[in-house]
mmCIF entry with sequence, helices, sheets and N, C-alpha, C, O atoms, coordinates in Angstrom:
data_MODEL
# 
_entry.id   MODEL 
# 
_entity.id                         1 
_entity.type                       polymer 
_entity.pdbx_number_of_molecules   1 
# 
_entity_poly.entity_id                      1 
_entity_poly.type                           'polypeptide(L)' 
_entity_poly.nstd_linkage                   no 
_entity_poly.nstd_monomer                   no 
_entity_poly.pdbx_seq_one_letter_code       MKKWLIISSCLGALLASTQTSGLLRSVIELAAFGCLLWLVLGGQRNSSQKTH 
_entity_poly.pdbx_seq_one_letter_code_can   MKKWLIISSCLGALLASTQTSGLLRSVIELAAFGCLLWLVLGGQRNSSQKTH 
_entity_poly.pdbx_strand_id                 A 
# 
loop_
_entity_poly_seq.entity_id 
_entity_poly_seq.num 
_entity_poly_seq.mon_id 
_entity_poly_seq.hetero 
1 1  MET n 
1 2  LYS n 
1 3  LYS n 
1 4  TRP n 
1 5  LEU n 
1 6  ILE n 
1 7  ILE n 
1 8  SER n 
1 9  SER n 
1 10 CYS n 
1 11 LEU n 
1 12 GLY n 
1 13 ALA n 
1 14 LEU n 
1 15 LEU n 
1 16 ALA n 
1 17 SER n 
1 18 THR n 
1 19 GLN n 
1 20 THR n 
1 21 SER n 
1 22 GLY n 
1 23 LEU n 
1 24 LEU n 
1 25 ARG n 
1 26 SER n 
1 27 VAL n 
1 28 ILE n 
1 29 GLU n 
1 30 LEU n 
1 31 ALA n 
1 32 ALA n 
1 33 PHE n 
1 34 GLY n 
1 35 CYS n 
1 36 LEU n 
1 37 LEU n 
1 38 TRP n 
1 39 LEU n 
1 40 VAL n 
1 41 LEU n 
1 42 GLY n 
1 43 GLY n 
1 44 GLN n 
1 45 ARG n 
1 46 ASN n 
1 47 SER n 
1 48 SER n 
1 49 GLN n 
1 50 LYS n 
1 51 THR n 
1 52 HIS n 
# 
_struct_asym.id          A 
_struct_asym.entity_id   1 
# 
loop_
_struct_conf.conf_type_id 
_struct_conf.id 
_struct_conf.pdbx_PDB_helix_id 
_struct_conf.beg_label_comp_id 
_struct_conf.beg_label_asym_id 
_struct_conf.beg_label_seq_id 
_struct_conf.pdbx_beg_PDB_ins_code 
_struct_conf.end_label_comp_id 
_struct_conf.end_label_asym_id 
_struct_conf.end_label_seq_id 
_struct_conf.pdbx_end_PDB_ins_code 
_struct_conf.beg_auth_comp_id 
_struct_conf.beg_auth_asym_id 
_struct_conf.beg_auth_seq_id 
_struct_conf.end_auth_comp_id 
_struct_conf.end_auth_asym_id 
_struct_conf.end_auth_seq_id 
_struct_conf.pdbx_PDB_helix_class 
_struct_conf.details 
_struct_conf.pdbx_PDB_helix_length 
HELX_P HELX_P1 AA1 LYS A 2  ? GLN A 19 ? LYS A 2  GLN A 19 1 ? 18 
HELX_P HELX_P2 AA2 LEU A 23 ? THR A 51 ? LEU A 23 THR A 51 1 ? 29 
# 
_struct_conf_type.id          HELX_P 
_struct_conf_type.criteria    ? 
_struct_conf_type.reference   ? 
# 
loop_
_atom_site.group_PDB 
_atom_site.id 
_atom_site.type_symbol 
_atom_site.label_atom_id 
_atom_site.label_alt_id 
_atom_site.label_comp_id 
_atom_site.label_asym_id 
_atom_site.label_entity_id 
_atom_site.label_seq_id 
_atom_site.pdbx_PDB_ins_code 
_atom_site.Cartn_x 
_atom_site.Cartn_y 
_atom_site.Cartn_z 
_atom_site.occupancy 
_atom_site.B_iso_or_equiv 
_atom_site.pdbx_formal_charge 
_atom_site.auth_seq_id 
_atom_site.auth_comp_id 
_atom_site.auth_asym_id 
_atom_site.auth_atom_id 
_atom_site.pdbx_PDB_model_num 
ATOM 1   N N  . MET A 1 1  ? -5.489  -1.194 -5.924  1.00 0.00 ? 1  MET A N  1 
ATOM 2   C CA . MET A 1 1  ? -4.894  -1.821 -4.754  1.00 0.00 ? 1  MET A CA 1 
ATOM 3   C C  . MET A 1 1  ? -4.755  -0.814 -3.619  1.00 0.00 ? 1  MET A C  1 
ATOM 4   O O  . MET A 1 1  ? -5.049  -1.134 -2.467  1.00 0.00 ? 1  MET A O  1 
ATOM 5   N N  . LYS A 1 2  ? -4.308  0.403  -3.936  1.00 0.00 ? 2  LYS A N  1 
ATOM 6   C CA . LYS A 1 2  ? -4.083  1.398  -2.887  1.00 0.00 ? 2  LYS A CA 1 
ATOM 7   C C  . LYS A 1 2  ? -5.393  1.828  -2.243  1.00 0.00 ? 2  LYS A C  1 
ATOM 8   O O  . LYS A 1 2  ? -5.419  2.154  -1.057  1.00 0.00 ? 2  LYS A O  1 
ATOM 9   N N  . LYS A 1 3  ? -6.492  1.833  -3.016  1.00 0.00 ? 3  LYS A N  1 
ATOM 10  C CA . LYS A 1 3  ? -7.783  2.205  -2.436  1.00 0.00 ? 3  LYS A CA 1 
ATOM 11  C C  . LYS A 1 3  ? -8.184  1.221  -1.352  1.00 0.00 ? 3  LYS A C  1 
ATOM 12  O O  . LYS A 1 3  ? -8.692  1.624  -0.305  1.00 0.00 ? 3  LYS A O  1 
ATOM 13  N N  . TRP A 1 4  ? -7.962  -0.060 -1.589  1.00 0.00 ? 4  TRP A N  1 
ATOM 14  C CA . TRP A 1 4  ? -8.312  -1.072 -0.591  1.00 0.00 ? 4  TRP A CA 1 
ATOM 15  C C  . TRP A 1 4  ? -7.426  -0.956 0.638   1.00 0.00 ? 4  TRP A C  1 
ATOM 16  O O  . TRP A 1 4  ? -7.883  -1.216 1.752   1.00 0.00 ? 4  TRP A O  1 
ATOM 17  N N  . LEU A 1 5  ? -6.188  -0.576 0.463   1.00 0.00 ? 5  LEU A N  1 
ATOM 18  C CA . LEU A 1 5  ? -5.292  -0.392 1.592   1.00 0.00 ? 5  LEU A CA 1 
ATOM 19  C C  . LEU A 1 5  ? -5.748  0.789  2.450   1.00 0.00 ? 5  LEU A C  1 
ATOM 20  O O  . LEU A 1 5  ? -5.716  0.710  3.678   1.00 0.00 ? 5  LEU A O  1 
ATOM 21  N N  . ILE A 1 6  ? -6.166  1.870  1.821   1.00 0.00 ? 6  ILE A N  1 
ATOM 22  C CA . ILE A 1 6  ? -6.658  3.037  2.554   1.00 0.00 ? 6  ILE A CA 1 
ATOM 23  C C  . ILE A 1 6  ? -7.955  2.700  3.285   1.00 0.00 ? 6  ILE A C  1 
ATOM 24  O O  . ILE A 1 6  ? -8.125  3.060  4.450   1.00 0.00 ? 6  ILE A O  1 
ATOM 25  N N  . ILE A 1 7  ? -8.859  2.018  2.609   1.00 0.00 ? 7  ILE A N  1 
ATOM 26  C CA . ILE A 1 7  ? -10.137 1.657  3.228   1.00 0.00 ? 7  ILE A CA 1 
ATOM 27  C C  . ILE A 1 7  ? -9.925  0.716  4.401   1.00 0.00 ? 7  ILE A C  1 
ATOM 28  O O  . ILE A 1 7  ? -10.548 0.887  5.449   1.00 0.00 ? 7  ILE A O  1 
ATOM 29  N N  . SER A 1 8  ? -9.054  -0.275 4.243   1.00 0.00 ? 8  SER A N  1 
ATOM 30  C CA . SER A 1 8  ? -8.823  -1.222 5.329   1.00 0.00 ? 8  SER A CA 1 
ATOM 31  C C  . SER A 1 8  ? -8.113  -0.565 6.508   1.00 0.00 ? 8  SER A C  1 
ATOM 32  O O  . SER A 1 8  ? -8.384  -0.916 7.656   1.00 0.00 ? 8  SER A O  1 
ATOM 33  N N  . SER A 1 9  ? -7.219  0.373  6.252   1.00 0.00 ? 9  SER A N  1 
ATOM 34  C CA . SER A 1 9  ? -6.567  1.058  7.366   1.00 0.00 ? 9  SER A CA 1 
ATOM 35  C C  . SER A 1 9  ? -7.549  1.966  8.103   1.00 0.00 ? 9  SER A C  1 
ATOM 36  O O  . SER A 1 9  ? -7.463  2.107  9.323   1.00 0.00 ? 9  SER A O  1 
ATOM 37  N N  . CYS A 1 10 ? -8.481  2.581  7.373   1.00 0.00 ? 10 CYS A N  1 
ATOM 38  C CA . CYS A 1 10 ? -9.512  3.392  8.032   1.00 0.00 ? 10 CYS A CA 1 
ATOM 39  C C  . CYS A 1 10 ? -10.420 2.521  8.895   1.00 0.00 ? 10 CYS A C  1 
ATOM 40  O O  . CYS A 1 10 ? -10.748 2.885  10.025  1.00 0.00 ? 10 CYS A O  1 
ATOM 41  N N  . LEU A 1 11 ? -10.820 1.387  8.368   1.00 0.00 ? 11 LEU A N  1 
ATOM 42  C CA . LEU A 1 11 ? -11.674 0.491  9.140   1.00 0.00 ? 11 LEU A CA 1 
ATOM 43  C C  . LEU A 1 11 ? -10.945 -0.065 10.368  1.00 0.00 ? 11 LEU A C  1 
ATOM 44  O O  . LEU A 1 11 ? -11.536 -0.194 11.440  1.00 0.00 ? 11 LEU A O  1 
ATOM 45  N N  . GLY A 1 12 ? -9.679  -0.387 10.207  1.00 0.00 ? 12 GLY A N  1 
ATOM 46  C CA . GLY A 1 12 ? -8.889  -0.880 11.344  1.00 0.00 ? 12 GLY A CA 1 
ATOM 47  C C  . GLY A 1 12 ? -8.729  0.171  12.420  1.00 0.00 ? 12 GLY A C  1 
ATOM 48  O O  . GLY A 1 12 ? -8.830  -0.138 13.607  1.00 0.00 ? 12 GLY A O  1 
ATOM 49  N N  . ALA A 1 13 ? -8.480  1.411  12.026  1.00 0.00 ? 13 ALA A N  1 
ATOM 50  C CA . ALA A 1 13 ? -8.349  2.494  12.999  1.00 0.00 ? 13 ALA A CA 1 
ATOM 51  C C  . ALA A 1 13 ? -9.681  2.769  13.689  1.00 0.00 ? 13 ALA A C  1 
ATOM 52  O O  . ALA A 1 13 ? -9.717  3.039  14.889  1.00 0.00 ? 13 ALA A O  1 
ATOM 53  N N  . LEU A 1 14 ? -10.772 2.701  12.935  1.00 0.00 ? 14 LEU A N  1 
ATOM 54  C CA . LEU A 1 14 ? -12.092 2.908  13.514  1.00 0.00 ? 14 LEU A CA 1 
ATOM 55  C C  . LEU A 1 14 ? -12.416 1.820  14.532  1.00 0.00 ? 14 LEU A C  1 
ATOM 56  O O  . LEU A 1 14 ? -12.912 2.115  15.620  1.00 0.00 ? 14 LEU A O  1 
ATOM 57  N N  . LEU A 1 15 ? -12.142 0.582  14.190  1.00 0.00 ? 15 LEU A N  1 
ATOM 58  C CA . LEU A 1 15 ? -12.391 -0.527 15.104  1.00 0.00 ? 15 LEU A CA 1 
ATOM 59  C C  . LEU A 1 15 ? -11.526 -0.419 16.355  1.00 0.00 ? 15 LEU A C  1 
ATOM 60  O O  . LEU A 1 15 ? -12.010 -0.636 17.466  1.00 0.00 ? 15 LEU A O  1 
ATOM 61  N N  . ALA A 1 16 ? -10.249 -0.084 16.179  1.00 0.00 ? 16 ALA A N  1 
ATOM 62  C CA . ALA A 1 16 ? -9.350  0.038  17.323  1.00 0.00 ? 16 ALA A CA 1 
ATOM 63  C C  . ALA A 1 16 ? -9.741  1.202  18.221  1.00 0.00 ? 16 ALA A C  1 
ATOM 64  O O  . ALA A 1 16 ? -9.635  1.100  19.443  1.00 0.00 ? 16 ALA A O  1 
ATOM 65  N N  . SER A 1 17 ? -10.193 2.306  17.634  1.00 0.00 ? 17 SER A N  1 
ATOM 66  C CA . SER A 1 17 ? -10.546 3.456  18.466  1.00 0.00 ? 17 SER A CA 1 
ATOM 67  C C  . SER A 1 17 ? -11.850 3.234  19.220  1.00 0.00 ? 17 SER A C  1 
ATOM 68  O O  . SER A 1 17 ? -12.055 3.823  20.281  1.00 0.00 ? 17 SER A O  1 
ATOM 69  N N  . THR A 1 18 ? -12.739 2.391  18.687  1.00 0.00 ? 18 THR A N  1 
ATOM 70  C CA . THR A 1 18 ? -13.965 2.115  19.428  1.00 0.00 ? 18 THR A CA 1 
ATOM 71  C C  . THR A 1 18 ? -13.724 1.146  20.579  1.00 0.00 ? 18 THR A C  1 
ATOM 72  O O  . THR A 1 18 ? -14.505 1.113  21.530  1.00 0.00 ? 18 THR A O  1 
ATOM 73  N N  . GLN A 1 19 ? -12.664 0.365  20.508  1.00 0.00 ? 19 GLN A N  1 
ATOM 74  C CA . GLN A 1 19 ? -12.381 -0.616 21.555  1.00 0.00 ? 19 GLN A CA 1 
ATOM 75  C C  . GLN A 1 19 ? -11.479 -0.069 22.660  1.00 0.00 ? 19 GLN A C  1 
ATOM 76  O O  . GLN A 1 19 ? -11.288 -0.732 23.679  1.00 0.00 ? 19 GLN A O  1 
ATOM 77  N N  . THR A 1 20 ? -10.925 1.122  22.476  1.00 0.00 ? 20 THR A N  1 
ATOM 78  C CA . THR A 1 20 ? -10.022 1.692  23.467  1.00 0.00 ? 20 THR A CA 1 
ATOM 79  C C  . THR A 1 20 ? -10.503 3.077  23.867  1.00 0.00 ? 20 THR A C  1 
ATOM 80  O O  . THR A 1 20 ? -11.467 3.596  23.305  1.00 0.00 ? 20 THR A O  1 
ATOM 81  N N  . SER A 1 21 ? -9.826  3.670  24.841  1.00 0.00 ? 21 SER A N  1 
ATOM 82  C CA . SER A 1 21 ? -10.193 5.020  25.264  1.00 0.00 ? 21 SER A CA 1 
ATOM 83  C C  . SER A 1 21 ? -8.954  5.742  25.763  1.00 0.00 ? 21 SER A C  1 
ATOM 84  O O  . SER A 1 21 ? -7.930  5.124  26.055  1.00 0.00 ? 21 SER A O  1 
ATOM 85  N N  . GLY A 1 22 ? -9.065  7.057  25.854  1.00 0.00 ? 22 GLY A N  1 
ATOM 86  C CA . GLY A 1 22 ? -8.004  7.857  26.441  1.00 0.00 ? 22 GLY A CA 1 
ATOM 87  C C  . GLY A 1 22 ? -6.799  8.029  25.553  1.00 0.00 ? 22 GLY A C  1 
ATOM 88  O O  . GLY A 1 22 ? -6.924  8.242  24.346  1.00 0.00 ? 22 GLY A O  1 
ATOM 89  N N  . LEU A 1 23 ? -5.628  7.936  26.158  1.00 0.00 ? 23 LEU A N  1 
ATOM 90  C CA . LEU A 1 23 ? -4.370  8.193  25.471  1.00 0.00 ? 23 LEU A CA 1 
ATOM 91  C C  . LEU A 1 23 ? -4.113  7.173  24.365  1.00 0.00 ? 23 LEU A C  1 
ATOM 92  O O  . LEU A 1 23 ? -3.627  7.537  23.294  1.00 0.00 ? 23 LEU A O  1 
ATOM 93  N N  . LEU A 1 24 ? -4.428  5.919  24.606  1.00 0.00 ? 24 LEU A N  1 
ATOM 94  C CA . LEU A 1 24 ? -4.210  4.888  23.587  1.00 0.00 ? 24 LEU A CA 1 
ATOM 95  C C  . LEU A 1 24 ? -5.039  5.171  22.344  1.00 0.00 ? 24 LEU A C  1 
ATOM 96  O O  . LEU A 1 24 ? -4.582  4.954  21.222  1.00 0.00 ? 24 LEU A O  1 
ATOM 97  N N  . ARG A 1 25 ? -6.253  5.654  22.547  1.00 0.00 ? 25 ARG A N  1 
ATOM 98  C CA . ARG A 1 25 ? -7.123  5.972  21.410  1.00 0.00 ? 25 ARG A CA 1 
ATOM 99  C C  . ARG A 1 25 ? -6.526  7.105  20.577  1.00 0.00 ? 25 ARG A C  1 
ATOM 100 O O  . ARG A 1 25 ? -6.540  7.044  19.348  1.00 0.00 ? 25 ARG A O  1 
ATOM 101 N N  . SER A 1 26 ? -6.009  8.125  21.232  1.00 0.00 ? 26 SER A N  1 
ATOM 102 C CA . SER A 1 26 ? -5.427  9.243  20.480  1.00 0.00 ? 26 SER A CA 1 
ATOM 103 C C  . SER A 1 26 ? -4.156  8.818  19.757  1.00 0.00 ? 26 SER A C  1 
ATOM 104 O O  . SER A 1 26 ? -3.878  9.316  18.667  1.00 0.00 ? 26 SER A O  1 
ATOM 105 N N  . VAL A 1 27 ? -3.381  7.911  20.337  1.00 0.00 ? 27 VAL A N  1 
ATOM 106 C CA . VAL A 1 27 ? -2.179  7.409  19.666  1.00 0.00 ? 27 VAL A CA 1 
ATOM 107 C C  . VAL A 1 27 ? -2.566  6.598  18.432  1.00 0.00 ? 27 VAL A C  1 
ATOM 108 O O  . VAL A 1 27 ? -1.925  6.721  17.388  1.00 0.00 ? 27 VAL A O  1 
ATOM 109 N N  . ILE A 1 28 ? -3.599  5.778  18.539  1.00 0.00 ? 28 ILE A N  1 
ATOM 110 C CA . ILE A 1 28 ? -4.069  4.986  17.399  1.00 0.00 ? 28 ILE A CA 1 
ATOM 111 C C  . ILE A 1 28 ? -4.551  5.901  16.279  1.00 0.00 ? 28 ILE A C  1 
ATOM 112 O O  . ILE A 1 28 ? -4.231  5.677  15.112  1.00 0.00 ? 28 ILE A O  1 
ATOM 113 N N  . GLU A 1 29 ? -5.319  6.931  16.630  1.00 0.00 ? 29 GLU A N  1 
ATOM 114 C CA . GLU A 1 29 ? -5.825  7.845  15.611  1.00 0.00 ? 29 GLU A CA 1 
ATOM 115 C C  . GLU A 1 29 ? -4.701  8.656  14.980  1.00 0.00 ? 29 GLU A C  1 
ATOM 116 O O  . GLU A 1 29 ? -4.741  8.928  13.780  1.00 0.00 ? 29 GLU A O  1 
ATOM 117 N N  . LEU A 1 30 ? -3.704  9.046  15.761  1.00 0.00 ? 30 LEU A N  1 
ATOM 118 C CA . LEU A 1 30 ? -2.558  9.763  15.208  1.00 0.00 ? 30 LEU A CA 1 
ATOM 119 C C  . LEU A 1 30 ? -1.763  8.869  14.255  1.00 0.00 ? 30 LEU A C  1 
ATOM 120 O O  . LEU A 1 30 ? -1.317  9.327  13.203  1.00 0.00 ? 30 LEU A O  1 
ATOM 121 N N  . ALA A 1 31 ? -1.585  7.612  14.615  1.00 0.00 ? 31 ALA A N  1 
ATOM 122 C CA . ALA A 1 31 ? -0.874  6.677  13.739  1.00 0.00 ? 31 ALA A CA 1 
ATOM 123 C C  . ALA A 1 31 ? -1.652  6.440  12.450  1.00 0.00 ? 31 ALA A C  1 
ATOM 124 O O  . ALA A 1 31 ? -1.059  6.359  11.375  1.00 0.00 ? 31 ALA A O  1 
ATOM 125 N N  . ALA A 1 32 ? -2.970  6.329  12.550  1.00 0.00 ? 32 ALA A N  1 
ATOM 126 C CA . ALA A 1 32 ? -3.791  6.140  11.353  1.00 0.00 ? 32 ALA A CA 1 
ATOM 127 C C  . ALA A 1 32 ? -3.725  7.356  10.447  1.00 0.00 ? 32 ALA A C  1 
ATOM 128 O O  . ALA A 1 32 ? -3.640  7.216  9.227   1.00 0.00 ? 32 ALA A O  1 
ATOM 129 N N  . PHE A 1 33 ? -3.764  8.540  11.024  1.00 0.00 ? 33 PHE A N  1 
ATOM 130 C CA . PHE A 1 33 ? -3.660  9.769  10.237  1.00 0.00 ? 33 PHE A CA 1 
ATOM 131 C C  . PHE A 1 33 ? -2.304  9.848  9.539   1.00 0.00 ? 33 PHE A C  1 
ATOM 132 O O  . PHE A 1 33 ? -2.231  10.223 8.369   1.00 0.00 ? 33 PHE A O  1 
ATOM 133 N N  . GLY A 1 34 ? -1.241  9.501  10.241  1.00 0.00 ? 34 GLY A N  1 
ATOM 134 C CA . GLY A 1 34 ? 0.093   9.504  9.641   1.00 0.00 ? 34 GLY A CA 1 
ATOM 135 C C  . GLY A 1 34 ? 0.208   8.491  8.518   1.00 0.00 ? 34 GLY A C  1 
ATOM 136 O O  . GLY A 1 34 ? 0.836   8.757  7.493   1.00 0.00 ? 34 GLY A O  1 
ATOM 137 N N  . CYS A 1 35 ? -0.395  7.337  8.712   1.00 0.00 ? 35 CYS A N  1 
ATOM 138 C CA . CYS A 1 35 ? -0.376  6.295  7.679   1.00 0.00 ? 35 CYS A CA 1 
ATOM 139 C C  . CYS A 1 35 ? -1.120  6.758  6.426   1.00 0.00 ? 35 CYS A C  1 
ATOM 140 O O  . CYS A 1 35 ? -0.653  6.551  5.306   1.00 0.00 ? 35 CYS A O  1 
ATOM 141 N N  . LEU A 1 36 ? -2.271  7.379  6.622   1.00 0.00 ? 36 LEU A N  1 
ATOM 142 C CA . LEU A 1 36 ? -3.027  7.877  5.472   1.00 0.00 ? 36 LEU A CA 1 
ATOM 143 C C  . LEU A 1 36 ? -2.270  8.977  4.738   1.00 0.00 ? 36 LEU A C  1 
ATOM 144 O O  . LEU A 1 36 ? -2.253  9.005  3.507   1.00 0.00 ? 36 LEU A O  1 
ATOM 145 N N  . LEU A 1 37 ? -1.647  9.878  5.485   1.00 0.00 ? 37 LEU A N  1 
ATOM 146 C CA . LEU A 1 37 ? -0.837  10.914 4.834   1.00 0.00 ? 37 LEU A CA 1 
ATOM 147 C C  . LEU A 1 37 ? 0.306   10.299 4.039   1.00 0.00 ? 37 LEU A C  1 
ATOM 148 O O  . LEU A 1 37 ? 0.598   10.733 2.924   1.00 0.00 ? 37 LEU A O  1 
ATOM 149 N N  . TRP A 1 38 ? 0.944   9.301  4.607   1.00 0.00 ? 38 TRP A N  1 
ATOM 150 C CA . TRP A 1 38 ? 2.060   8.633  3.931   1.00 0.00 ? 38 TRP A CA 1 
ATOM 151 C C  . TRP A 1 38 ? 1.577   7.966  2.646   1.00 0.00 ? 38 TRP A C  1 
ATOM 152 O O  . TRP A 1 38 ? 2.248   8.037  1.616   1.00 0.00 ? 38 TRP A O  1 
ATOM 153 N N  . LEU A 1 39 ? 0.412   7.318  2.706   1.00 0.00 ? 39 LEU A N  1 
ATOM 154 C CA . LEU A 1 39 ? -0.128  6.667  1.508   1.00 0.00 ? 39 LEU A CA 1 
ATOM 155 C C  . LEU A 1 39 ? -0.480  7.681  0.431   1.00 0.00 ? 39 LEU A C  1 
ATOM 156 O O  . LEU A 1 39 ? -0.174  7.477  -0.743  1.00 0.00 ? 39 LEU A O  1 
ATOM 157 N N  . VAL A 1 40 ? -1.120  8.765  0.828   1.00 0.00 ? 40 VAL A N  1 
ATOM 158 C CA . VAL A 1 40 ? -1.550  9.767  -0.154  1.00 0.00 ? 40 VAL A CA 1 
ATOM 159 C C  . VAL A 1 40 ? -0.346  10.495 -0.744  1.00 0.00 ? 40 VAL A C  1 
ATOM 160 O O  . VAL A 1 40 ? -0.238  10.626 -1.963  1.00 0.00 ? 40 VAL A O  1 
ATOM 161 N N  . LEU A 1 41 ? 0.549   10.964 0.101   1.00 0.00 ? 41 LEU A N  1 
ATOM 162 C CA . LEU A 1 41 ? 1.709   11.699 -0.404  1.00 0.00 ? 41 LEU A CA 1 
ATOM 163 C C  . LEU A 1 41 ? 2.672   10.795 -1.151  1.00 0.00 ? 41 LEU A C  1 
ATOM 164 O O  . LEU A 1 41 ? 3.297   11.231 -2.117  1.00 0.00 ? 41 LEU A O  1 
ATOM 165 N N  . GLY A 1 42 ? 2.805   9.556  -0.729  1.00 0.00 ? 42 GLY A N  1 
ATOM 166 C CA . GLY A 1 42 ? 3.652   8.600  -1.444  1.00 0.00 ? 42 GLY A CA 1 
ATOM 167 C C  . GLY A 1 42 ? 3.082   8.269  -2.807  1.00 0.00 ? 42 GLY A C  1 
ATOM 168 O O  . GLY A 1 42 ? 3.834   8.066  -3.760  1.00 0.00 ? 42 GLY A O  1 
ATOM 169 N N  . GLY A 1 43 ? 1.758   8.213  -2.915  1.00 0.00 ? 43 GLY A N  1 
ATOM 170 C CA . GLY A 1 43 ? 1.113   7.956  -4.192  1.00 0.00 ? 43 GLY A CA 1 
ATOM 171 C C  . GLY A 1 43 ? 1.283   9.105  -5.154  1.00 0.00 ? 43 GLY A C  1 
ATOM 172 O O  . GLY A 1 43 ? 1.450   8.890  -6.355  1.00 0.00 ? 43 GLY A O  1 
ATOM 173 N N  . GLN A 1 44 ? 1.243   10.328 -4.645  1.00 0.00 ? 44 GLN A N  1 
ATOM 174 C CA . GLN A 1 44 ? 1.449   11.489 -5.507  1.00 0.00 ? 44 GLN A CA 1 
ATOM 175 C C  . GLN A 1 44 ? 2.880   11.542 -6.002  1.00 0.00 ? 44 GLN A C  1 
ATOM 176 O O  . GLN A 1 44 ? 3.119   11.895 -7.157  1.00 0.00 ? 44 GLN A O  1 
ATOM 177 N N  . ARG A 1 45 ? 3.831   11.200 -5.157  1.00 0.00 ? 45 ARG A N  1 
ATOM 178 C CA . ARG A 1 45 ? 5.232   11.223 -5.555  1.00 0.00 ? 45 ARG A CA 1 
ATOM 179 C C  . ARG A 1 45 ? 5.508   10.146 -6.602  1.00 0.00 ? 45 ARG A C  1 
ATOM 180 O O  . ARG A 1 45 ? 6.245   10.384 -7.559  1.00 0.00 ? 45 ARG A O  1 
ATOM 181 N N  . ASN A 1 46 ? 4.921   8.963  -6.423  1.00 0.00 ? 46 ASN A N  1 
ATOM 182 C CA . ASN A 1 46 ? 5.127   7.888  -7.391  1.00 0.00 ? 46 ASN A CA 1 
ATOM 183 C C  . ASN A 1 46 ? 4.497   8.211  -8.735  1.00 0.00 ? 46 ASN A C  1 
ATOM 184 O O  . ASN A 1 46 ? 5.072   7.895  -9.777  1.00 0.00 ? 46 ASN A O  1 
ATOM 185 N N  . SER A 1 47 ? 3.327   8.834  -8.730  1.00 0.00 ? 47 SER A N  1 
ATOM 186 C CA . SER A 1 47 ? 2.674   9.161  -9.995  1.00 0.00 ? 47 SER A CA 1 
ATOM 187 C C  . SER A 1 47 ? 3.411   10.275 -10.720 1.00 0.00 ? 47 SER A C  1 
ATOM 188 O O  . SER A 1 47 ? 3.414   10.302 -11.950 1.00 0.00 ? 47 SER A O  1 
ATOM 189 N N  . SER A 1 48 ? 4.036   11.195 -9.993  1.00 0.00 ? 48 SER A N  1 
ATOM 190 C CA . SER A 1 48 ? 4.783   12.255 -10.657 1.00 0.00 ? 48 SER A CA 1 
ATOM 191 C C  . SER A 1 48 ? 6.097   11.724 -11.237 1.00 0.00 ? 48 SER A C  1 
ATOM 192 O O  . SER A 1 48 ? 6.586   12.254 -12.234 1.00 0.00 ? 48 SER A O  1 
ATOM 193 N N  . GLN A 1 49 ? 6.666   10.699 -10.635 1.00 0.00 ? 49 GLN A N  1 
ATOM 194 C CA . GLN A 1 49 ? 7.891   10.112 -11.158 1.00 0.00 ? 49 GLN A CA 1 
ATOM 195 C C  . GLN A 1 49 ? 7.620   9.310  -12.426 1.00 0.00 ? 49 GLN A C  1 
ATOM 196 O O  . GLN A 1 49 ? 8.481   9.224  -13.302 1.00 0.00 ? 49 GLN A O  1 
ATOM 197 N N  . LYS A 1 50 ? 6.437   8.728  -12.528 1.00 0.00 ? 50 LYS A N  1 
ATOM 198 C CA . LYS A 1 50 ? 6.114   7.931  -13.714 1.00 0.00 ? 50 LYS A CA 1 
ATOM 199 C C  . LYS A 1 50 ? 5.935   8.810  -14.949 1.00 0.00 ? 50 LYS A C  1 
ATOM 200 O O  . LYS A 1 50 ? 6.208   8.368  -16.065 1.00 0.00 ? 50 LYS A O  1 
ATOM 201 N N  . THR A 1 51 ? 5.482   10.043 -14.763 1.00 0.00 ? 51 THR A N  1 
ATOM 202 C CA . THR A 1 51 ? 5.230   10.905 -15.918 1.00 0.00 ? 51 THR A CA 1 
ATOM 203 C C  . THR A 1 51 ? 6.508   11.502 -16.492 1.00 0.00 ? 51 THR A C  1 
ATOM 204 O O  . THR A 1 51 ? 6.513   11.949 -17.639 1.00 0.00 ? 51 THR A O  1 
ATOM 205 N N  . HIS A 1 52 ? 7.591   11.518 -15.718 1.00 0.00 ? 52 HIS A N  1 
ATOM 206 C CA . HIS A 1 52 ? 8.838   12.125 -16.203 1.00 0.00 ? 52 HIS A CA 1 
ATOM 207 C C  . HIS A 1 52 ? 9.677   11.145 -16.928 1.00 0.00 ? 52 HIS A C  1 
ATOM 208 O O  . HIS A 1 52 ? 10.759  11.489 -17.401 1.00 0.00 ? 52 HIS A O  1 
# 
């Protein structure tokens, strides 16, 4: 499930960045990067809690 969420967020950010330019584009890419970091780091934290 998480793989599809990451893939869809990447595709959404790619589509949004191709349709915009300038400051809005950089804000969209920064938000997408933050979302991906949150998904990856949140997944690592959840998997480490399950093993304990």
